[in-house]
VOPAGU-2260 file (C-alpha; in pm, 1 decimal, decimal comma):
REM VOPAGU-2260
SITE   aa  ch    i         X         Y         Z
SITE  MET   A    0       0,0       0,0       0,0
SITE  ALA   A    1     132,6     344,7     -89,7
SITE  ASP   A    2     242,2     571,8     190,4
SITE  GLN   A    3     -31,7     805,5     308,6
SITE  PRO   A    4      30,7    1166,3     198,8
SITE  LEU   A    5     162,4    1403,6     461,0
SITE  SER   A    6     -95,8    1589,3     665,0
SITE  LEU   A    7    -121,7    1964,3     618,3
SITE  ALA   A    8      31,5    2021,4     963,2
SITE  ALA   A    9     328,9    1801,3     872,2
SITE  ARG   A   10     374,2    1990,0     545,8
SITE  ALA   A   11     373,6    2315,3     742,8
SITE  VAL   A   12     652,5    2185,7     967,0
SITE  GLU   A   13     855,6    2086,1     660,1
SITE  VAL   A   14     842,0    2446,9     539,9
SITE  LEU   A   15     932,1    2580,8     884,6
SITE  ASN   A   16    1233,8    2348,9     900,9
SITE  THR   A   17    1370,9    2456,0     560,2
SITE  ALA   A   18    1641,7    2721,7     596,8
SITE  ASP   A   19    1718,2    2861,6     249,8
SITE  GLY   A   20    1470,3    3126,5     143,6
SITE  ARG   A   21    1430,9    3017,0    -217,4
SITE  GLU   A   22    1402,4    2650,1    -112,8
SITE  LYS   A   23    1156,3    2734,2     165,8
SITE  THR   A   24     929,4    2926,7     -67,0
SITE  ALA   A   25     949,5    2663,5    -342,6
SITE  LEU   A   26     841,7    2397,1     -91,5
SITE  SER   A   27     571,9    2629,6      40,2
SITE  ARG   A   28     428,3    2682,6    -306,2
SITE  ARG   A   29     442,2    2311,5    -387,3
SITE  HIS   A   30     259,2    2217,2     -68,7
SITE  ALA   A   31      -0,7    2487,8    -134,8
SITE  ALA   A   32     -60,7    2364,2    -489,2
SITE  GLU   A   33     -98,9    2005,1    -367,9
SITE  TRP   A   34    -337,7    2111,9     -90,8
SITE  PHE   A   35    -565,7    2302,1    -326,8
SITE  ALA   A   36    -552,3    2022,9    -585,4
SITE  ALA   A   37    -671,8    1781,9    -316,3
SITE  ARG   A   38    -940,5    2027,1    -203,5
SITE  SER   A   39   -1074,6    2071,1    -556,4
SITE  SER   A   40   -1086,0    1696,2    -622,2
SITE  GLY   A   41   -1231,8    1608,6    -282,3
SITE  GLY   A   42    -973,2    1332,0    -259,4
SITE  PRO   A   43    -840,5    1149,9      47,6
SITE  ASP   A   44    -537,7    1380,6      87,1
SITE  ILE   A   45    -731,9    1639,6     288,5
SITE  ARG   A   46    -596,9    1580,6     637,0
SITE  ILE   A   47    -512,8    1859,1     878,1
SITE  GLY   A   48    -339,5    1630,0    1126,5
SITE  THR   A   49    -134,5    1759,9    1415,9
SITE  ALA   A   50     233,5    1847,1    1445,7
SITE  SER   A   51     492,3    1997,7    1676,6
SITE  PRO   A   52     636,0    2301,6    1499,5
SITE  PRO   A   53     974,0    2441,9    1604,9
SITE  MET   A   54     961,9    2750,0    1823,8
SITE  HIS   A   55    1198,0    2917,2    1575,4
SITE  PRO   A   56    1188,7    2838,3    1202,6
SITE  ALA   A   57    1505,9    2744,5    1019,4
SITE  ARG   A   58    1685,6    3045,5     875,2
SITE  PRO   A   59    1970,0    3092,5     625,5
SITE  ALA   A   60    2313,3    3189,2     758,9
SITE  GLU   A   61    2259,1    3535,5     611,7
SITE  PRO   A   62    2124,4    3795,0     669,5
SITE  LYS   A   63    2275,8    3872,9    1004,4
SITE  LEU   A   64    1990,2    3943,1    1246,0
SITE  LEU   A   65    2027,9    4250,3    1464,1
SITE  ASP   A   66    1840,4    4406,8    1750,4
SITE  PRO   A   67    1586,6    4646,6    1593,8
SITE  ARG   A   68    1773,3    4942,3    1745,8
SITE  CYS   A   69    2087,3    4841,1    1557,7
SITE  VAL   A   70    1943,2    4805,1    1207,6
SITE  PRO   A   71    2084,0    5092,0     997,1
SITE  LYS   A   72    1835,2    5360,8     898,5
SITE  ARG   A   73    1711,2    5343,2     539,6
SITE  LYS   A   74    1744,8    5650,6     314,3
SITE  PRO   A   75    1538,1    5558,9      11,4
SITE  GLY   A   76    1653,4    5856,8    -195,5
SITE  SER   A   77    1974,4    5671,4    -290,4
SITE  GLU   A   78    2023,1    5342,0    -474,0
SITE  ALA   A   79    2172,7    5190,3    -158,8
SITE  GLY   A   80    1868,3    5304,7      34,3
SITE  ARG   A   81    1630,2    5155,0    -219,2
SITE  ILE   A   82    1818,8    4824,5    -204,6
SITE  ALA   A   83    1794,0    4835,7     174,6
SITE  LEU   A   84    1419,2    4895,8     149,7
SITE  LEU   A   85    1369,6    4601,0     -87,2
SITE  HIS   A   86    1583,6    4386,3     143,3
SITE  ALA   A   87    1368,5    4481,1     441,0
SITE  VAL   A   88    1050,7    4390,3     251,8
SITE  ALA   A   89    1202,0    4056,3     144,7
SITE  HIS   A   90    1281,0    3983,2     509,5
SITE  ILE   A   91     925,3    4067,6     613,2
SITE  GLU   A   92     783,6    3841,9     341,3
SITE  LEU   A   93    1003,3    3546,3     440,3
SITE  ASN   A   94     893,5    3584,6     801,1
SITE  ALA   A   95     533,4    3600,6     681,3
SITE  VAL   A   96     573,3    3267,5     499,1
SITE  ASP   A   97     677,5    3108,5     827,3
SITE  LEU   A   98     410,0    3288,4    1029,2
SITE  HIS   A   99     131,8    3157,2     805,9
SITE  TRP   A  100     257,0    2797,7     804,5
SITE  ASP   A  101     316,7    2824,4    1178,6
SITE  ILE   A  102     -45,8    2920,2    1249,6
SITE  ILE   A  103    -151,8    2607,1    1059,2
SITE  ALA   A  104      83,8    2372,5    1243,9
SITE  ARG   A  105      72,1    2529,3    1589,6
SITE  PHE   A  106    -304,9    2552,5    1608,0
SITE  SER   A  107    -397,2    2242,0    1406,9
SITE  HIS   A  108    -546,9    2095,6    1725,2
SITE  VAL   A  109    -803,1    2377,8    1748,3
SITE  PRO   A  110   -1136,0    2277,9    1586,6
SITE  MET   A  111   -1172,8    2513,2    1289,7
SITE  PRO   A  112   -1353,8    2497,3     954,8
SITE  LEU   A  113   -1146,5    2384,3     658,0
SITE  GLY   A  114   -1176,9    2738,0     522,6
SITE  PHE   A  115    -946,1    2857,3     800,0
SITE  PHE   A  116    -669,2    2634,2     668,8
SITE  ASP   A  117    -747,1    2723,1     306,7
SITE  ASP   A  118    -699,6    3090,8     386,5
SITE  TRP   A  119    -362,7    3051,4     555,9
SITE  VAL   A  120    -228,7    2812,5     292,5
SITE  LYS   A  121    -327,2    3069,8      29,4
SITE  ALA   A  122    -164,2    3348,9     231,7
SITE  ALA   A  123     156,2    3145,8     273,6
SITE  ASP   A  124     162,4    3076,6    -100,1
SITE  GLU   A  125     122,9    3445,6    -179,8
SITE  GLU   A  126     390,3    3549,2      72,8
SITE  SER   A  127     622,7    3296,5     -92,1
SITE  LYS   A  128     558,5    3463,8    -427,1
SITE  HIS   A  129     619,4    3805,4    -267,7
SITE  PHE   A  130     955,0    3696,8    -123,5
SITE  ASN   A  131    1072,0    3575,4    -462,7
SITE  LEU   A  132     956,8    3895,3    -632,2
SITE  MET   A  133    1162,9    4098,7    -384,1
SITE  CYS   A  134    1463,1    3871,8    -437,8
SITE  ASP   A  135    1430,1    3919,2    -812,9
SITE  CYS   A  136    1423,2    4297,8    -764,7
SITE  LEU   A  137    1731,2    4285,9    -543,2
SITE  GLU   A  138    1919,9    4071,5    -792,9
SITE  ALA   A  139    1825,5    4308,1   -1075,7
SITE  LEU   A  140    2002,1    4582,0    -877,6
SITE  GLY   A  141    2312,2    4370,1    -817,4
SITE  SER   A  142    2226,3    4262,4    -463,2
SITE  HIS   A  143    2057,9    3964,3    -298,3
SITE  TYR   A  144    1866,5    3863,7      12,3
SITE  GLY   A  145    2119,9    3821,2     291,0
SITE  ALA   A  146    2350,1    4097,1     169,9
SITE  LEU   A  147    2236,7    4334,6     447,5
SITE  PRO   A  148    2154,6    4291,5     816,7
SITE  ALA   A  149    1789,7    4250,3     910,1
SITE  HIS   A  150    1544,4    4295,0    1194,1
SITE  ALA   A  151    1571,0    4019,5    1459,7
SITE  GLY   A  152    1246,6    4102,3    1636,6
SITE  MET   A  153     993,1    3991,3    1378,2
SITE  TRP   A  154     938,7    3643,1    1518,5
SITE  ARG   A  155     859,1    3779,9    1862,6
SITE  ALA   A  156     488,7    3800,1    1786,1
SITE  ALA   A  157     487,5    3427,0    1710,5
SITE  GLU   A  158     668,3    3343,4    2033,1
SITE  ASP   A  159     442,2    3562,5    2243,9
SITE  THR   A  160     123,3    3413,5    2097,5
SITE  ALA   A  161     234,7    3050,8    2068,8
SITE  ASP   A  162     -48,2    2939,5    2299,4
SITE  ASP   A  163    -315,1    3190,6    2196,1
SITE  LEU   A  164    -479,5    3166,1    1855,1
SITE  MET   A  165    -687,6    3479,2    1905,1
SITE  GLY   A  166    -376,7    3667,3    2014,7
SITE  ARG   A  167    -191,5    3548,0    1704,2
SITE  LEU   A  168    -470,7    3666,1    1476,4
SITE  ALA   A  169    -492,1    4001,8    1652,6
SITE  VAL   A  170    -120,0    4077,3    1641,9
SITE  VAL   A  171       6,7    3925,7    1316,0
SITE  PRO   A  172    -251,3    3993,1    1042,7
SITE  MET   A  173    -457,2    4260,7    1218,9
SITE  VAL   A  174    -164,3    4472,2    1344,3
SITE  LEU   A  175     161,0    4381,1    1168,7
SITE  GLU   A  176      19,0    4309,4     823,9
SITE  ALA   A  177    -225,2    4597,5     853,8
SITE  ARG   A  178      78,3    4820,2     905,1
SITE  GLY   A  179     194,2    4712,0     560,9
SITE  LEU   A  180    -124,2    4858,6     414,5
SITE  ASP   A  181     -27,3    5193,1     570,3
SITE  VAL   A  182     331,8    5211,2     445,5
SITE  THR   A  183     333,8    5031,6     109,9
SITE  PRO   A  184     184,3    5317,3     -98,8
SITE  GLY   A  185     474,4    5539,9       7,5
SITE  MET   A  186     725,0    5270,1     -88,1
SITE  ILE   A  187     563,9    5230,9    -428,5
SITE  GLU   A  188     604,6    5603,8    -486,1
SITE  VAL   A  189     976,2    5585,9    -395,8
SITE  PHE   A  190    1039,8    5329,6    -667,9
SITE  ARG   A  191     811,1    5499,8    -917,7
SITE  LYS   A  192    1010,9    5822,4    -881,3
SITE  ALA   A  193    1332,4    5623,8    -933,2
SITE  GLY   A  194    1194,8    5471,0   -1254,3
SITE  LEU   A  195    1220,7    5114,6   -1121,9
SITE  ALA   A  196     918,7    4958,2   -1289,0
SITE  GLN   A  197     998,1    4603,5   -1174,5
SITE  ALA   A  198     987,2    4705,9    -808,8
SITE  VAL   A  199     672,4    4914,7    -859,9
SITE  GLU   A  200     491,1    4623,2   -1022,9
SITE  ALA   A  201     601,6    4381,3    -748,3
SITE  LEU   A  202     500,3    4614,5    -465,2
SITE  GLU   A  203     163,7    4688,9    -624,7
SITE  LEU   A  204      90,7    4315,3    -636,5
SITE  ILE   A  205     200,7    4274,4    -275,3
SITE  TYR   A  206     -17,1    4567,4    -170,2
SITE  ALA   A  207    -324,5    4420,5    -339,4
SITE  GLU   A  208    -279,1    4074,0    -191,5
SITE  GLU   A  209    -193,6    4187,2     160,9
SITE  VAL   A  210    -545,1    4326,7     197,2
SITE  GLY   A  211    -666,7    3968,2     177,4
SITE  HIS   A  212    -425,5    3851,0     448,0
SITE  VAL   A  213    -546,6    4118,1     688,5
SITE  ALA   A  214    -903,1    4020,9     598,6
SITE  TYR   A  215    -833,6    3655,8     683,9
SITE  GLY   A  216    -716,0    3764,0    1026,9
SITE  SER   A  217   -1021,9    3979,4    1082,4
SITE  LYS   A  218   -1260,0    3709,6     956,3
SITE  TRP   A  219   -1126,6    3431,5    1180,8
SITE  PHE   A  220   -1080,7    3660,4    1479,2
SITE  ASN   A  221   -1447,3    3757,3    1454,7
SITE  PHE   A  222   -1542,3    3391,5    1402,9
SITE  LEU   A  223   -1370,9    3291,5    1727,2
SITE  CYS   A  224   -1525,5    3582,4    1914,0
SITE  GLY   A  225   -1868,6    3483,6    1788,5
SITE  ARG   A  226   -1815,6    3120,4    1883,7
SITE  ASP   A  227   -1724,2    3221,1    2239,3
SITE  ASN   A  228   -1978,8    3506,9    2263,3
SITE  LEU   A  229   -1706,1    3770,4    2305,5
SITE  ASP   A  230   -1705,4    4134,2    2194,6
SITE  PRO   A  231   -1452,5    4153,1    1906,7
SITE  LYS   A  232   -1347,4    4513,8    1963,7
SITE  GLU   A  233   -1290,8    4467,3    2336,7
SITE  MET   A  234   -1099,0    4143,8    2278,4
SITE  PHE   A  235    -884,2    4303,7    2009,6
SITE  HIS   A  236    -791,3    4593,8    2235,5
SITE  SER   A  237    -713,7    4358,3    2524,7
SITE  LEU   A  238    -498,8    4122,3    2317,9
SITE  VAL   A  239    -303,6    4396,0    2139,2
SITE  ARG   A  240    -223,1    4560,8    2472,6
SITE  LYS   A  241    -110,5    4222,6    2605,0
SITE  TYR   A  242     102,2    4102,1    2315,5
SITE  PHE   A  243     206,2    4389,3    2089,9
SITE  HIS   A  244     534,8    4558,6    2174,1
SITE  GLY   A  245     515,1    4853,0    1936,0
SITE  ALA   A  246     290,9    5149,7    1871,2
SITE  LEU   A  247      -4,6    5161,0    1638,1
SITE  LYS   A  248     124,5    5462,1    1451,9
SITE  PRO   A  249     -88,7    5686,8    1233,8
SITE  PRO   A  250    -142,5    5781,6     958,9
SITE  PHE   A  251    -358,0    5477,3     891,2
SITE  ASN   A  252    -476,6    5361,4     550,5
SITE  GLU   A  253    -839,8    5367,7     657,2
SITE  GLU   A  254    -979,0    5273,8     315,4
SITE  LYS   A  255    -772,9    4954,1     277,9
SITE  ARG   A  256    -813,1    4865,8     646,1
SITE  ALA   A  257   -1190,3    4892,7     600,1
SITE  ASP   A  258   -1168,1    4669,6     291,0
SITE  ALA   A  259    -994,6    4414,4     516,2
SITE  GLY   A  260   -1264,8    4431,5     783,3
SITE  LEU   A  261   -1080,1    4658,3    1027,8
SITE  PRO   A  262   -1300,1    4951,0    1136,7
SITE  PRO   A  263   -1134,4    5265,2    1280,7
SITE  ASP   A  264   -1264,0    5202,9    1633,2
SITE  PHE   A  265   -1047,2    4890,6    1648,2
SITE  TYR   A  266    -713,5    5066,2    1597,1
SITE  TRP   A  267    -750,9    5438,4    1671,1
SITE  PRO   A  268    -803,8    5386,9    2048,1
SITE  LEU   A  269    -468,0    5203,6    2053,6
SITE  ALA   A  270    -272,8    5463,3    1857,1
SITE  ASP   A  271      46,0    5575,9    2031,0
SITE  GLN   A  272     -62,3    5423,1    2363,1
SITE  VAL   A  273     245,2    5203,6    2394,3
SITE  LYS   A  274     614,8    5277,5    2353,4
SITE  PRO   A  275     728,3    5228,8    1992,5
SITE  LEU   A  276     965,3    4943,8    1913,6
SITE  PRO   A  277    1258,1    5086,5    1713,5
SITE  GLY   A  278    1244,5    4981,1    1353,0
SITE  TRP   A  279     865,4    5001,8    1308,7
């Protein structure tokens, strides 16, 4: 008898345990394609399973990870600054790949509809695409991912919420990824002014797809609140104050946040109420 296909949770752990960025994202995309092929056929391969993900995902030897206070400031007006900005986005996207597979593996024991897993597999697949787009942009400018130091604090949200699914949803998609909706239009303008069409096209795609990732967080956060008869706004405020170590800094992209299911009364009451973490 043929070996039974790996469960989705086991596939997630495989991605988390792969160090090289290009290899990690290739495996991520392959697992996503196989998952959705199984879902569309209704075959026997649809198993969530359970797994024990590592507390820290495997990482390449480079980039060197620094305390956020030690990451050099980016000056996007120069070519070096634009390379640094692309490198920072690539680093964010690689972390996002791991964050989305981690939520699948770490919380696979929580009873959730299959749509929950569909959403995070799709998000992980898109983040994998985003990482490779940023790597392609870096290589077009004579650089590569790993050439510059990067932010060491990005996995902290995963560590802090390792035992709290609602906390993970509140902090990762609904705060960290929502922040991307605020800052990406400005980044697009930087590269448009520099005449770098490849970077503009890549960032515009990332911007469009990140709205969906924030929306997945909002959707499943509200689902859990409804299942437990909790007030979503009050829970969001409580969990962000508990787990988030930075400031919710205006200006906010209220239009795109609304598209993602985040109303202003979720985030404005938290604006500048906590000490900012350097680097955000």
